[in-house]
MIMI-936755 format. One record per residue (C-alpha): residue in three letters; x, y, z. Coordinates in pm, whole numbers, plus 50000, padded with zeros to 5 digits. Last residue first. Example, Ala and Ser with C-alpha at 12.3 -4.5 7.8 and 13.67 -1.06 7.14 Angstrom:
# MIMI-936755
SER513674989450714ALA512304955050780
//
This chain:
# MIMI-936755
ALA135897194254705GLN134677209155033ALA133397175855166MET136797160455092LYS138497188355288PHE136207181455585ALA136987144355578ASP140717152055570ILE140337175555866HIS138437149256061CYS141127123255991LYS143807148256097ALA142277152456443ILE141517188356544GLY143677198956840VAL144977234156786GLU147907221656578HIS145637201856343LEU143567232656262TRP146827251856205ASN147907225455950PHE144617231955774ALA145437268655729TYR149147263955647HIS148297238755373GLU145667261855226LEU148237289955224GLN150667267455038PRO148007258654782ALA147677295754694GLU144967322454708PHE142807302454944ALA139077295654938ILE136337287455186ARG133147301855041VAL131267334855056ARG133627354855279SER136567347955050CYS140337349555114SER140007321855375ARG142277320755684SER139547329055939TYR137167309055719ALA139067277055801LEU138357281056173HIS134617285456143ALA134497258955868MET136067234256111VAL133347243256361ARG130517239156109GLN131667205555977PRO132117190356323ALA128927203356490LEU128507187956838ALA131837169256851GLN133557200456714LEU132067221356992LEU133447197157251LEU136817196557074LEU136957234557099LEU136047233157469GLN138897208957540ARG141327230057339ALA140327261357530ARG140697243757865GLU144097230457757GLN145417264457650LEU144057285157939PRO147287286858145ASN149317296757834ASP151387279357568TYR150287291257224SER147717280756962ALA145007268257199LEU144017303757294TRP143577312656927ALA141587280856863CYS139287286257162THR138627322357064LEU137977311456705SER135387285256801VAL133637309057042ASN133427337456788GLN132287312756523MET129407303256753SER126757312756496GLY128347328056186LYS126247309855927LYS123127306456134GLU121947273256281PHE124877265756510LEU123127269956847GLU119897258156689LEU121547224056667THR120857208656331PRO118577178556299GLN119467155156010GLN116737158955750ASP119197174455508ASN121387143455533ILE125087143355448CYS125337180955439HIS128147196355239GLU129997225155401GLY130177256955192ASP128337279455432THR125697255155547GLN122637236255437CYS121637215655738THR118427233455812GLY116077203955774LYS115207200756140VAL116067227156400THR117427215856734ARG117387229057092LEU120257217257313HIS119137191157570THR119987157057427ARG122987166957218LEU124247187157514LEU124047157857757ASN125497133857499VAL128547156457454ILE128887161257830THR128837123557892ASP131297117957608PHE133817141157776ASP133497123658116ILE132877144458425GLN135677140958678SER137107173458547ASN140847174458485THR140687203358239GLN138427223958463HIS136267254358384VAL134217239558101PHE133607205858270GLN132737220558611THR130367245758455LEU128587218758254SER128167196958560ASP126907226258767ARG124487238058493HIS122877203658460ASN119427213958589GLN119537242958342LEU119637217258063ALA116107205958153LYS114757240158057THR115757232757699GLY119007245857564ASN120177276157371GLY120467298857675ILE122347272057868LEU124977270357592ARG125307308157566LYS125597312357946ILE128247285157957VAL130157303457684ALA129947336457875THR131417320058187PHE134237305857974PHE135097339957830HIS134777363858125GLU137657362858372ASP140227344158166ILE139487365057857PHE139897397758052ASP143097384658216PHE144517376357872LEU143737411057739ASN145297426758048GLU148467406358000THR148807417057638TYR148177453457734ALA150887451358003ASP153447440257746GLN154397409957538ARG154977412857163LYS156257383256963GLU154357395756654LEU152377363156635HIS151947364757012ASP150557400156994GLN148227389156715TYR146837361456940TRP146177386257222LEU144427409456976HIS142247380856848ALA141557368957202ALA140477403857310LEU138177406557007THR136727372657094CYS136217382357459CYS134487414657351ALA132087395557127LEU131507368757392THR130357395757632PRO131897409357953LYS131467445757845TRP134637465357776GLY135467492758027ALA139107482858063PRO139957461157763ASP143107481457677HIS144227471057330THR143057503757170ALA145717520357389ARG148337507557144GLN147297532856883GLU146897527556509SER147267489956536MET143637484656638ILE142317496456303LEU144837475256117SER144107444156322VAL140367447556263ALA140927451455889ARG143047420055892LEU140237401156065SER137757412455799ASP140227402955526ARG140857367655656TYR137267357655736LEU134737364956007THR131347353455885SER127987370455887SER124547360256013PRO125737353056368GLU126957388356435ASP128947389856761PHE132487397456647GLN131357424456405SER129167439056681PHE132267444556894LEU134167460656607THR131857490756594SER133127502256936VAL136717502756807GLN135837526056519LYS133917549356751LYS136807551356994LEU139127558056701ARG137077587656588PRO136707601056944PRO140487601257005LEU141707573457235THR143337576957574SER146807566757694GLU148617582757401ASP147467617757497THR148317639957198HIS144997646057027SER144497676556809THR140887678656697GLU139507653256452GLN138127669156137THR139917642755934TYR142397642755646ARG145487660655772ALA145507650756139TYR144367616056039PHE147247611855795GLU149857626956027LYS148927602456304PRO148877572956063THR152337582855932ILE152857598455589SER155427591455318PRO155367554655405PRO158717536355365ASN157867520555136ASN154847538754999THR152437518954780ALA150667500955066ALA150627532655278VAL148287550655040ALA145807521855022LEU146127516755397PHE145347553355465HIS142187552255255ARG141027520255428GLN141627536155770THR139377565155689LEU139227598455511ASP136977623055687ARG134657643155464GLN136417675455369GLY133637685655126LEU134557662354843ILE136637688354661HIS138627694754982TYR139717658555021TRP140247657554644VAL142747686454669ASP144657672054963LEU144787637854792LEU146507654954500ARG148987669554751ILE149657634554886PHE150167622654527ARG152707650254462ASP154647640854777ARG154847604454669GLY155907613654315GLU158627637254445LEU159917610254677ARG160107585854386SER161907610654164SER164387619454444THR165157582854506ASP166157575354149LYS163857556553915ASP163337519053908LYS160447520054157ASN158557547553973ASN155797525053841THR154077523954180ILE154607560654268TRP153707588254020ILE152287568353733ASP150697541153949LEU149167567054186ILE147697584453884PRO146107551953769LYS144977545154131LEU143087578054177VAL139597563454133ASN140577532654333LEU141917555254610LEU138697575354614GLN136307545754626TYR134497556854944HIS134717593754859ILE133667586654501GLU130657567654640TYR129777598354848ASP129897618854531CYS127247596254373GLU126847587854009GLU126607550654082ASP127797528653794ASP129827506454027CYS131917535554159GLU135157524353994ASP133557521453652LEU131737554753684MET134937572153788HIS136667558253476LEU133747569953261TYR134107605053407PHE137887603753348THR137127598452981PRO134557626552976ALA136807652253150PHE135237686553092ALA131487680653068GLN131207646253230ALA133657656153505ILE131717687953588PRO128457668053573TRP129897642853823VAL131407666954077SER127987672254229THR126197701954377THR123167705254608GLU123797683454916LEU127427677854818ASP128177714554861LEU131407715354667PRO134257728554876ASP134987766154878PHE138757767854854THR140207794455086LYS142447770855283LEU143187750854971HIS144397782354798GLN146767788355092PHE148747757754985GLY149967778654693GLU153197761254601GLY153597723554634SER154747722454274ASN152537698154083VAL149547696054316TYR149747733154402HIS149717742354032TRP146567720953998LEU144937741054277ALA145997774254121THR144397764153791GLY141257752953976ASN140427786154141PRO136777774454130LEU136797740253959HIS137487737653587LYS141207732453648ILE140417701753863LEU138507684853580SER141177693353323ALA143867678453549MET141697647453578GLU141607646353200ASP145387647753169LEU145867621253437LEU143277598653274SER145037602252939ILE148397593753101ALA146827563053267SER145857550052924ILE142247540152875PRO141977502752842ASN140917485852519ASP139637451952633ILE138697466352973ARG137197497052804GLU135067474552584CYS134027455052891TYR132897487953048ALA130907496952738GLU129137463352758TYR128567468953130ARG127087503053062ALA124737488452802MET123717460453040HIS123107485353322THR120927506753099LEU118987476052984THR118517465553346SER117327500453444GLU114747499753163ALA113437466553289TYR114087435853077CYS111537418352857VAL109467386852825LEU106817374452581SER109077380752282VAL107177389451969ASN105267369251705LEU101937379151862GLN099687350351756GLU102447324751724GLU103767332852071ILE100247333052217ARG099477298652072HIS102837284452181GLN102247296552536MET098737281852542ASP100027247952425TYR102777249252686ALA100237255052965VAL097707229252847GLU100337202552788LYS101987207853126LEU098667209053313THR097827175053170SER094747171652949GLY091017177552957TRP091107210653140ALA093507198553410GLN095017164853504ARG098237169553701GLN101367159053515LEU103057193153558LEU102237192953930GLU103827159053985THR106867168153778GLN107807199953959GLU111077204653774ILE113687213454035ASP115237247954010SER112647262154250TYR112317300154244PRO108627298554339GLU107217264954454TRP103917252854304GLU101777233554556ALA099337262754584PHE098347261754217ALA098077292954000SER101877294153994LEU101867265953737TYR099707284953489ILE101617317653533ASP104947299653487VAL103697282653170VAL102777316553026PRO106187330853119ASN108297302452977GLN111787317552968SER114977304552806ASP115287328952514LEU115257360752722LYS118017349652957ASP117487356553327ASN120957367853434SER119977402553310THR117837405653620ALA114267401653748LEU112437396553420MET109447417353306VAL106517398553155PRO105487412752818GLN102897440752786GLN099727448352593THR099287417152379PHE100787396552660ARG098097408652903GLN095287405152651GLN096147368552592LEU096127361452967MET092907381353006GLN091167359752747VAL092507327352900PHE091417337853252HIS087977348253124GLU087517313152982TYR088777298753312ALA086167318953503GLU083477304253276PRO084777269153347TYR084327273653726LEU085697245353942LEU088977241553753LEU089467279153759HIS088957280054136GLU091457251854186GLY094007270853980LEU093377303054173ALA094077286254505PRO090947281054711PRO089707308454945VAL090217303355319LYS087427318355530ASN087897306255886PRO091617313355875ASP090817350055785ILE093697369255628HIS095007339555432CYS098377336055267THR098867306355033ASN097367312354690MET097917349854672ALA101367344254822HIS102397323254520ARG101637352754293PHE103727374254526ALA106657350054509PRO106387347854130ASN106907385454081ASP105577396253741CYS101987402253858TRP099707410053563ILE098077375453559PHE097347376353932ALA095907411353908LYS093667400153620ILE092387371553836MET091797397154112ALA089747419853885GLU087797391153727GLY086577378354063TRP088617353954266GLY087607366654608HIS086737403054670ARG087507411555032ALA089887382855111LEU091607388154776LEU092117425154850ASP093587416655190CYS095857390155041PHE097237414054782TYR097977440955042GLY099427414955281GLU101947404455015TYR103837435255131GLY104967418755454THR108687420255384ALA110977445855224HIS114237435655396GLU114817399355301ASN112567396454997ASP114277426054830TRP112237426454510TYR113677422754161PRO110407410054007ILE108467442354071TYR105357440554288PHE104017474054166GLN102477456153867ALA100297435654103MET099127466854288LEU098317481553946TYR096277449953871ALA094077458554171TYR092797488253972ARG089427472353887ILE088897469154262ASP087807505554285SER088117522654623ARG090127494154773ALA092267493954458LEU092907531354498MET093747526154866TYR096177498254775ILE097957519454514ALA098407548554756GLU099527525655040ALA102187508854824GLY103697541154691PHE106717544954918LEU108567515155058ARG108907508255431MET111487503155706ASN114517526155669ASP112387554055526LEU110267555755210TRP112577531955030MET111807528554659ASN115117529154471ASN116537500554678THR113327481754590ASN114797475454245ASN112977473053915HIS114007508853830ARG111647513853538ARG109057491053700ALA108897510954023TYR108727544153839ARG105997531553605VAL104017519253907ILE104267552954080ALA103297570053752GLN100247547153727VAL099307558954076ALA099507595053958GLU097397587553650VAL094807569353863VAL094597599054101GLU094187623153808THR091327602453661ARG089647598954003LEU089777636254079GLU086057643554024PRO085207613254241TYR086657632854538GLN087447614154859LEU090377597154683ALA092337629854697ILE092397630255079ALA093467593755109PHE096077601154843PHE097517629755049ILE097477609455371PRO099347580855197GLU101997605455067SER102367624255399ILE103187591855582PRO106937595055647SER106797605256017LYS110147620456111ASN108487640356390ASP110237673256465ASP107637693956280ASP104737678156467ILE102607648556361HIS099537645056584ASP097197615856656PRO099877591256550TYR099427570756231TYR102457548356181HIS102537536756542PRO099047522656476GLY100457493256276GLY102667482455989GLU106137467956046GLN106357460055674GLY103107462855483LEU099577464355623ASP098377485655915LEU099267516655715SER096767508255439SER094037500855694LYS094777533855867LEU094237552955543LEU090967534755473GLU089837542555828ILE090667579455783ASN088947581355444HIS086037603955540GLN088427630255686ALA091927622755550ASP093037655255720ALA092657637356057VAL095847617855983GLN097737650655983LEU099567667755697ARG102427690655787ARG101837727855795SER102097758255571PRO102797790155763GLU100297804255711VAL097257782755630SER095887769955299ALA099237753755231GLU098807717955362VAL102007698655296PHE103037668355087GLU106667659155157ILE108777642454890ASN112327630254959PHE111957592454956THR115087575055083ASN118717567155001LYS120457598754889GLY117217617054820MET114537600654607VAL111577615254418ASP113247629154106ASN112997600153864ALA111637625053606ASP108457604253566LEU108017604753942LEU108597642253966VAL106057648853688ARG103447626453855TYR103937644854184GLN103317678354015ALA100197664653843LEU098787652254173ALA099607685854335HIS097857704754052ARG094707683554089LEU094747689254465SER094977726854412ASP092217726254151LEU090017705354381ASP090417728054684ASN089127709054990LEU092587710055151CYS095037733854987PHE098177721254819GLN101947722154862ILE104337696454724LEU107607701454912HIS110657685554753GLN113347677255008GLU117077682554965SER117807707155245ASN115337692855495GLN111837706955534PHE110427708655888MET110557746455914
//
């Protein structure tokens, strides 16, 4: 059967109105109970049950509404025919049963009331959560949009439900293309009353803006709503009436708790957003638009006058928070109370003991933790089935204080997988009692505390279904054990499902997988390598020396940067062996060639004609080609992007100054900058070539390149920051050592201030 272990199946019979009515009601109940999501995605499957066995819905089941269904799937993120194949078999992960079901139900006028109620439940769900993370259908699309759109297509009066679905806290980066539903409806119906109402009921300013700026048919461009209202006084009268009705029935919902209730102007925002020149999320007062003449006065006066009128009329707040926001705020207030009046570690230990004792055979498990006796109980312990059972309700019932502590450490997410990830933070108070605060006690007490904590880790490892513990778990344990009570090899043998692995020259599968993920980390232009990410790399690679063998690595910049990082770490640790030499040889063979390829790839076609000159300069320190000549050549022929000079903490002198496309993204070329700097740090045959290339990059993008290097010593990924002035001194002194002129460093530091 196609059902997964956590999926709700809603079964119904085609062409049976009572069955369809029951399925709509069942779906509405699940939505109102917040029971439509699995771990991360939608877990409802609508199935046809008039045959044995029941089968998956097919596009053809939509019958008279097939084209409507396809239209809904063509819109939205990554929409298109690939979403409606001719046949969906049991192995197909197609997520479109919900749209098919609604296309079927919309064929029957007799079911219109039930369809509307189900769609309203979708909207209520979206607005309760106010977060697209709670609405993912799969890894590309959100559930519910097609159903609402098809209802609005069938009866435009319900377009306002589409508007309400566009919640204010919307992931604009990952959930893209959904304005297409609004734009399609507007293209079909124009600024009639239904679409004006939809505009007024939309609480997401970006989607209101989209209604005025996105056009399905370039030959048929409707005016912005504001222009339409200026042209048609009767439409403006309806607009005012609907605006008052909207606030009488429902306030505007705010995106987050950071939006303060008493500093909002929701009516003014709706007025301003009716004009195409209005910019959503702008912090700059749009003076020209506010002073525009409209309805016998300025737009500012009209909008504020209307807001004051509605406020006086209703005498209630015109804005509100989502239910999830209020819950989060209450939890945060309780959390702050616990911070001010912290729960004692002894209380947490007692409550955790209560939690463990209420597990199957729990008394014996807790005896094992304290004495080391009864290890066999772990072998027979039936771990919680995390697909169907959770440790959270057990904790809430029998260890309420420890439950709140778990909630704090897991960022308010009642998720067993989050406990697994945060396990050492959850157990830290116990670790402090048994180990950290035991430093002044005799050796036997400290050893006993360490051993007891390892046994506690044994129990939690089994409670959480024996999911592999990782490098971060080991490091948290090792950091409080001096010397460590468990070696890396012992740790992974005890807390992973990895089979016995004794060959030091080859890597176990787990470690191979960890190493392979590092390559993408060194080649991701949208993120930044900083101190902690580089430390994590070093710790993973330190588990087994064979990780330093570059044999089989691809000749990419990412692999060269990882090799350079490992080579640099070897020099810091004064280590020199065959692995160090192999890493250096790998860099020598591939790095500079890969850099040339990157430069040529980001240039105009004319730059290809200068490949020989560029190659000669990069590969030779005594090249006859002048440094300034190469700089001017690249400035002339590398592609540029205007107005993109805002950078990761560096101040831009002129935001119209063209930025090289090569450096456009935050982490672009950081791998090259760092590789050059690491190679330039120690005497080696590549030192001068690396320094020359680093200075070339600095000449092209001085602020960006110095930021690349400074971030590698920064304690923050978001901005360049250091935990102590001495560390800042060491960081910038390193920049000077690898060849950056002191005057440039001083200018960079001033820009950071």
